[in-house]
N, C-alpha and C positions, 0 to 999 in steps of 0.2 A: 094887929099892928099893920099899919099901911106900908105898902112897898115891900112886904116880906112874903115870900112864897115857900111853902113846904114841899120838898121834893123827896122822892123815895130813896132809901139807902142803897137800893140795888142799882147798878149801872144800867144804862139804857141798852147796852149791847146784849145783856142777858135777857132782857124782856123780848128783844127781837128774836133771839135764839129760841126762847120758850114758845113764842107764837109760831115759829117755823116748825118746831117739832109737833105741836098740836095739829098743824095743817097736814103734815106727812101722815100722822096716825089716822086722822080722819079720812084722808085719801085712801089709805090701805083698807079701812073698814068698809068704805063704799065701793071698793073694787070687786064687782061681781057678787057682793054680799058674802064674801068668803072670809074676810078678816085675815087673821093670822094663818088661816089654813092654806093660803096661797104662798107661804114661805117655802124655802128650799127643803125643810125637814118634813113638810106635809104636802106631798104631791097632790095635784088636782085629780078629780074624779075621772076626767077624760084620760089622764095617763094610766089610771088603774084599769079602766075598761080596755084600753089598748093592750096593756100587759096581759090581762086575762084572755082576751081573744087571740093574742099571739101564742100563748101557751097551749090553747086548745088546738090551734092550727098545727103546732109542732107535734102534739100528741096524735093527731090524725095522720100525720105523715110518717110516724114511726112504724116500721114493719112489724107484722104480727109474729110472735114467737111460736115455734112449732117444734115437736119432738123429732129427733133424727134417730131412726132405728139402725143400729150397727149389728150386722149379721156376723155369725161366727166365721172366722177365717178358715179357708180351705187348707187342708193338710194332705200331703201325699206321702203315704207310708210305704217303705220298701223293706225287704227282709232278705237275709243271707244266712244259709246254714252254717252253724258254728263248727260242727264236727269235721268239716272238710278243710278247715283253715289250718295252716301250719302254726304251731305254737305249743308251749308247755301248759298253758292255762288260759282261761277265757280272757284275762286282761291282755296277755300278749297277742292273742288272736284279734281282739278288738282293736288294739293299737296298730296292728299290721294292716288291717282293712282301712282304718282311718287315714293312714298315710297315702293310700291310693285314691281316695275320694275327697280329700281335704280341700282340693282346689275348686270343687264345685260349690258355687254360692247357694245361700238359702237354707243351710242345715239348721233345723230347730232342735231336734233331740237325737241322741245317739247312745243307745243302751243295749245291753245283753238281756234278753228276756226268754221266757218259755211259752210256747204256744202249742197246746194240746200234746204236751210231753216232748216237744222238740225245741232244743235250745237254738236261738237265732240271734243275729244282730239286727236291731230295728233302727232304721234311719228315717227321720221325718223331715220333709222339705216343704218350703213355702210355695213353690211354683211347680207346675207340671213340667216345665222346660228343664228345670234342674233335675227333677226326678228321672226324666227321660235320659239325660246324660249319664246318670249313675246306672240305669238299666243297661245301657250299652257298654259300660266300662268293664274290661276284663280284670277280674280280681286275682285269680290264681293262674299263673302261666301254664299253658298246656291243658287247662281245664275249661270246659265250655259253660260251667255253671256260673250264672250271673245273679245279681240282685233280682228279686221278683216281688210281685204284689202278694196279698194275702191268699189269693187263689192258689198260687204256686205252693205255699206252705201247706195248705189243706190237702193238696194232691200228694205232697211228699208224706204227709201223715197217714194218708190212706195206704200208701205203698209200704209204709214202715211196719215191720213185723213185731217190734217190741211193744210192750203194753205196761202202763204205769198206773198204780193206785196209791192213794194216800189214806192211811188208817188214823183215825182220830181217837181221842180219849184214852190212850195207853198210859197207865200210871207210871210215875217215875221210879217206883220200887219194883217194877216187873223184872223177872229173870230174863234178861235180854238174850242170852245164848239159847235158852230153851225156846223162847218165842221165835227167834230166827230159824231154829230147826223146824218149828211148826210151819212157818211161812214157806220154807223150802220144800216141805212135803206137799204143799198145795200145787206148785207148778215149778217150771224151770226159771229160777230166780237169777237175774244178772247182778243186782245190787240191792242193798238195804241200808237206808240212812235214817238215823234217829235225830229228830230236831225238836228241841224243847220249845213248847208253846204254853206259857204260863204254868199251870199245874200239871201238864201232861206232856207226853211225847206225841209228835206227829210223825209217823213212820212212812217214808216214801219207799215203795217197793217197785222195782222194775223187773218185769218178766221178759224172757228172751223171745216169746211169741205172744200172740193175742188169743190163745185158746180159751182163756178165762174171761174174755170180754163179755160173752153172753151170760156167763154165770153171775158176774157182778152187776150186770144190767138188771137182773132179777133180784139178786140178794143184796141187801143194803148193809150187811154186817158180816164180821168174822167172829167166830166163837173160839175162845181159847181158855181152857179150864173153866173157872167160874166167871170169866169175863165175857162181855159182848162189846165189840168195838165197831163203830160206824166206819164205813168204807166209801170213798169218793173216787171213782175212776177219772183219769185225766180226759177221757173222751166225752164226759158229760157236758151238755150244753148249759148255758146259764139258766134257761128255763127248767131243765131237768134238775139242776142243782137246787134251785129255789123251791121246786116242788117238794123236795125232801124235808123242807122246814115248814110246809104250809099247814099240815094238819097235825096237831100236837095234843096229847092227853097227859095231864099231870096227875100223878099219884102222890098223895101227901100222908104224913103220919106213919111212915113205914117203920117197922121194928129196927132197932139199932143193929148194925152189921149186915143189913140186907144187901145181897149181891144181885147182879143182873140176871144170873141164872135162876134165882129164886122167883123171878117174875115171868118165867117162861110160859107158865100156864095162862096167866093173864094176857100175855102177848098173843098167844094162840087164839084165845077167845075173842079178843078185840081186833085180831088180824093186824097187829102192829108189825111194822117193818124193822124197827130199831128200838133199842132201850138204852137210856143214858142216865146213870146215877152220878151227879157231879160231886166233886170233892169239896169239903168245907174249907174255904180259904183262910178261915180264922182258927182252924184246928191245929194244935201243936203236934198231933199224932197222925196227921195226914188221913183223917177219917172222912167218910162219905157223909153227904147230907142225907136227911131222912125223907127225901122225896125223889121222884124219878120223872 
């Protein structure tokens, strides 16, 4: 039909917009050959390289870690004889002394203890300056005795005439009065104390003199009837005490009812210094084990 033109159903404005979008997409694809990789969500390789190099530079600048060795803090120990302090019991004596030295700073520990048979107050300070203040402090009015270091206690022990031993392995069913008479027959006894240690008594015996010191330095036991008890004098050093447990011989499959005195012949042959037959802790009749 002449004079008639066919036109598209889409408006001309939409064609222009479509052409413009195509041009933008083409331009993005041609931009450094990266396409959509140059968008905000996909950073360029240059930015990645810069980030990696910056991280390496930061890691180089970080200080190297090293171990710090922390040494043991120094402690300054002081001692004061308990027996010369006024008071009815150790607690009263300890409190009396504490009131006198409580204003000195740096106190770490404050206890009553026994050193080589001598009861003392032990005070531990953080600094030498604080310890020196306590050394110069008068504790008892009219008495020149002051706090001292461990050397002073050792000297006092050497000058002390009394002597203490501890007897192990004493059975709980022993005749205590007869055993005490036996101990008093050995020497001049000042006091006897029975302390329960698991299945046995540990008997602390204090003598008025040290005449028996050489005896118990050589002899490691006390014999009483059919029993043989181990003895540990308070004057033993740690090395001497540990030496008494160093060499041990075990005898097994002993007849039921065997006592320490029954093994005396074996002890003489083997030159044993002590014999110990332990109690059976599972026995209802407080029976001995069948080994020594």
